[in-house]
N, C-alpha and C positions, 0 to 999 in steps of 0.2 A: 280756555285760559290755562296757563301753566299752573301746576300745583306746587306748593311750598317745598315738599320733600321729594320731588321728582328726581330720579337718578340714584336714590338710595336703595340698597337691597337689604331686606330684613329676613332673617331665618327665624321663624317662630316655632319653638320646641315645646311651648307650654300647652297645657290642657285646661279644660273647664273655663275659668273666668278671668283671673287677674292678668296672666300673660296674654291670653287672646284679646282681652279688651285693649291692652296696650298696642298689640299688633293691629287691631281694628282701627285705632286712631291714626297710627302711622300710615296705614294703607289709605285711609280716607283722605289724607292730605298729600298723597302722591307717591309714597314709597312702594316699591315692589315687595310684597310680602309673600314668602313661600312658607306655607304652614305644613310642618311635618307631623303627621298623625300616626298613632299606633295602629296595628291591624284592627279593623273594626271601627276605627275612627274616634274622634273626640267624643267623650260621653255626652257633651251638650247636644250632639246631634239627636239625642233621644230624650232630652229633659223637657218637662212641662208640657205645653200644648204641642202635640205632634199631628202633622197633616201630611198625608201621602208618604208616611214613613220617616219624615224628618221634622224636627222641632222648628217651630216658627222663630224661636230665639236664634237658632243657628243661622237662619237667613240674614239676620241683622248683624250678629256678632262676627260672622265669617265673610262679610261682604268684601269685595275687592281682593280676596286672598286666592293664591294659587295653591292647590292642595295635592299633596303626595303622601301616601301611606307607606311607612317603612317599619320593619321589625328591628328596633334598636338593640334587641337582645342578641342579635347575630353580629359577628364581626363585619360581614359584608354591609349590613344596614348602617352600622356605625361609620364604616369607611365612606359610604355615600354622603352621610351628614358632614363628615370631615371635609369632603370635597366641596360641599355647599358652603361651609363656613369659610373656606379659603377665598370664596368669591364675594363674601358679604361685607357690608358695613356694620351691621348690627345683628346681634342675636338676642332674642327674648326667650327666657326659659323660666319655668317655675317648678322644676323638680326639687325633691328634697335635697338639701345640701349634701354634697359628696357623691351623688349619683353620676353627674357628668365627669367628675374626677375618675370614678371607677371605669368609665367608658373611654377615657382619654379624649374627651371633648371639652374639657374645662379651659378657662382662659390661659393658664400657664402652658398647657399642651399645645394650644393653637398659636401662641405668641410668635414662634419662629416663622410660621407660615403666613400669618396675617397680623402683624404688630399693631395695625390701626383698627382692629376689630373692637367694637364696643359691646360689652356683655351686660345686658340688663338681667339681673338674677333676682327673681321674686320668690320669697319663701315666707313661712309664718313668722319666724323669729330672727331672720338674718343669717348670714353665712358664718358668723362667729358667735362665741358666747355659749354658756352652758345649756341654753334652750334651743340652740340651732338644730339639734337632732330631733326635736319633737315634731310630730305632724302638726301642720298649722292651717286649719280651716278658718275661714273668715269669722265664723260665729265665735270660736274660742278666742281668736286674736282680738276681736272687738271687745270681748269681756276683759281680758287682761290689760288691754290698752288704757282702761279707765273710761272709755267711751260709753259702754253699757251702764256703768254705775250711775251716771247722771240722767239716765232716761227712765221715765215712768213716774210712778207716784210713791211718795214716802211710805215705807213700811210694806211695800209690795215688791214682787219679783220685777227686776228691771225689764223694760220693754224692748223688743227688737223691732226695728223698722222692717217691713216685709220686702226687703231687698238685701242683696249681698254687698252691703256698703264697703266692707273691708277689702273685698276683691276689686271693686271698681275704683275706689280711692287709691289703692295700691297701683293699679294700672295707670292712673293719672300721674302718680309719683314716678313711675317708671318712664313714662313719656317725658316728663320734666327733666329727669336725670339724663335721659338719652340726649335731649336737645342741648343740655349744658355740656355733656361729654363731646358732642359734635362740635360745639363752639371751641372747646379746648383742643380737639384734634385739628381743627382748621388753623390753629396757631402753631401747629407742629409738635404738639405734645403726645401724639400717638393715641392709641386706644386705651380704654380703662374699664373697670368693673363698676357698674351701677348696682349697688346692694340695697334692694328694697325689701323691707320686712312689713308684713301686713299689720302687725301690732303697732309698729312705729309710724306707719302711715296714718292710722287712726289716732295715735298719740299726738300727731301734729295738729289735730283739730281741737285740742283741749283749751285753747284760749288762755285764760288767766288762772286755770286750775292749779298749776304748779306754784307760781309765785305767791298766790293767795295762801296756799298751805304753808310754804316755807317762810313767808314774811309775816303772816298773821295767824297761822295755825288753824285756818279755816278749811274744812273739807266741803267741797261743793257737793250738795246732795241733790237727788232728783226733785223736780218741782212740777210734775204733771205737764200741763200745757203752757205753763209760764216759763220765763227765764229769770233765774235768781238775780235780784238786785236791779232789775229794769222794769219800771211800771209807768203806764200800763202796756203790756203786750201779752195777748192771750187769744185763745180760740173760743168763740162764742156760738151757741146754737141759735138759729133764727126760727121764726114762727112757722116756716114751711118745712122744718126738719133738716135744712141745709146748714152748713157751718161757714163762718167767716173769721179770718185772722185780722186783728186790729193791732197796729203798731203806733201807739200814741205817746211814746215815751220822751220825745223832745218837748221842752217846756212850752214853746209856742204852739206846737202841734197839739199838746194836751189841752191847752186853752181852747183851741178851735174844736177839738173833739167834744169837750163839755158843752159847748154851744150847740153842736150838732145833735147831741142826745137830750137837749132840753134842760141842762143843768149848768148854765153859764156861771152861776155863783161859785161852783166848785172850780171853775177855771181861773177865777180871780182871787180865791181864798189863799192867803199866805201859807197855810199849812200844807197846800198841795203844790206850791210854786216851783219846787225843784225835784229832780228825780229822787234824791236821798230822802226828802220829806214824803214823797208819794210812796216809797217803799214801806214806810211805817204804816200807811193807811191803805195798803194794797187791797185788803179784803173789802173795804168800804167802796173803793173805786170800782173794783171788779163787779160787785153786786149791782151797781148802777148800770154798768155796761151790759151785764148779763140780762137784766130785766128789759132794757131797751131793745136789745137784739131779739129777744124772745117774742117781743110784741109785733115784729114786722117780718115780712118775707125777705129773703136774701137780696132780691133785686132792689127793694126799697132801702135796705140797710146800706148797700153799696152806693146807691145813688146819692143818699144823704151825706155819707162820709166823703165821697169824692167831690161833692159840691163844696165841702169845707176843707178840702185838700188834706185829708187825713189818710195816711198810708193804710191800705187794707187789701185783702185778697180773698176770693172764695176758695174753699177747699175743693179742688177739682179731682174727679176721676178721669181715667183715660178717655171715656166717652165725652166728658165735658171738654177736654182739651181738643179733641178732634173736631168739635163743633165750633170752637172759638175762632172768630175772625182774625184776632191778633196772631194766634199760633199759625194760622194759614198764611197771613201776610208776611210773617217772618220766615216762612219756608221750613217749619219744623218737621214736616213729614215728606218723605221721598217715596216714590212708588217704583217697585220692581215687578218683574213678572216671573211667576213660578209655574211651570207646566201650563203656560197659557193663561194663567189667572193672575190678576193684579194683587199686590200685597203692599201695604204701607209699612215702612220702617222709619225709625227716627233719624233725622239729620243729626250730625255731630257738630259740636261747638268747639272752639269759638269761630265766629265768622271772620274771614279775611277778605278784604275787598279786592285785592289784586291777584291773590293766589288762593282762591277758595278751594275747600275740599269738596268731595262728592262721592256718590255711589256709582260705580261702573257696572257691577254685577252683584247679585245676592250671593249668600253663602252657597258654594257649589256642592255637587254630589261628591262622594268620597273618591279620591284618587283622580279627580277630573283633569289634572294637569301633569300627570305622571310622565307621559312621553315628552312633553315640552321641556320639563325640568331636567330629565335625564339626558335628553339630546343636548341640552345646554351645557352639560358636563362632558360632552364628547362621546357618550356611549352610542353605539350603533344598534340597529334593530335586533340583531342576534343577542347582544348583551342584555338588552332590555327584556327580550323574551325570556332569557334564562332567569333573570331576577324575578320575573312574574311567576314563572313555572315553579321555582323553588320556594315561593312564598315570602321572599325577602322584601319584595315590593308587591303591594296590592294592585290588582288590575282594576281598571274602571269598568263599570257595567254598561 
């Protein structure tokens, strides 16, 4: 089946996570993604769990990408990238603002040669403004965005989820911006810059935090495992040491929940009849649910709640996910082969029924597609050999 983005060429100049995640999504749905790495490769090749000299993360994040390693600190390396950009529909980059301008690879420099080129530029604080020159890692940008402030428990240090959310969410914003820019280009408006800032991507997740402060002077504070102003919704420990999340905040759902836990009278009592009233009695309701969950194993808790049509979910580890029949039925894991051994990597969402995405190959070895890419630019074997001999281009092993 054809893929949604087939026929688009993407040049990925980013490293680590935000830019490469955007490139990964574009490639998954059919775009040709040429990843330009520095000498030695993208650092993620060596991050976290490494097997046979390459991280397992790389195999997932760099799937479907064609890899070439160029020294952009040399004029010759920059000229090769400029030639690639002339052939491209999209460039994804996450250098510090001003770096591409210094190399003559910025949107303005490329406009005469490729006026339809779409630039997705991902940085910590955006391309403009007083903070644009600051280094912007996801951790710091999650903090200044307001996202970290509301996570954790009152009076304690804010909690960080054990993921680089700022990078991944920014990559998603870049893909969204690229698709909107493509729609605009299809109308004849030409290319444009998609300016994605990590802190702004996380700022986008803050729901009612801003209007509640401006309109009512309320600062949303951290609330542990609950959500401020919505009751009951919480995480509860079960008798077997596992955890369940219960979302019983709809009025009719709440009534059914109370029947399920053996307190039907609390489901009909007027003082608990609406969410605003339940907020007042949150501690009382939570104690009932906490005691009930603690008295039963997770499987019994889930079975009872589902029987009463109460939204709930177990807190899964990756091991739980891979054993779950629903995850399997939905095709959330794809298998690739690395040096003759199978490896499961996650499928990417959303699902498209007519033009689905998919993994063609796992993240390749460094410089795997060098000759193919350079030949596509019209270079002959002698020119390619010269580039490799001088170190401008990394040779594949």
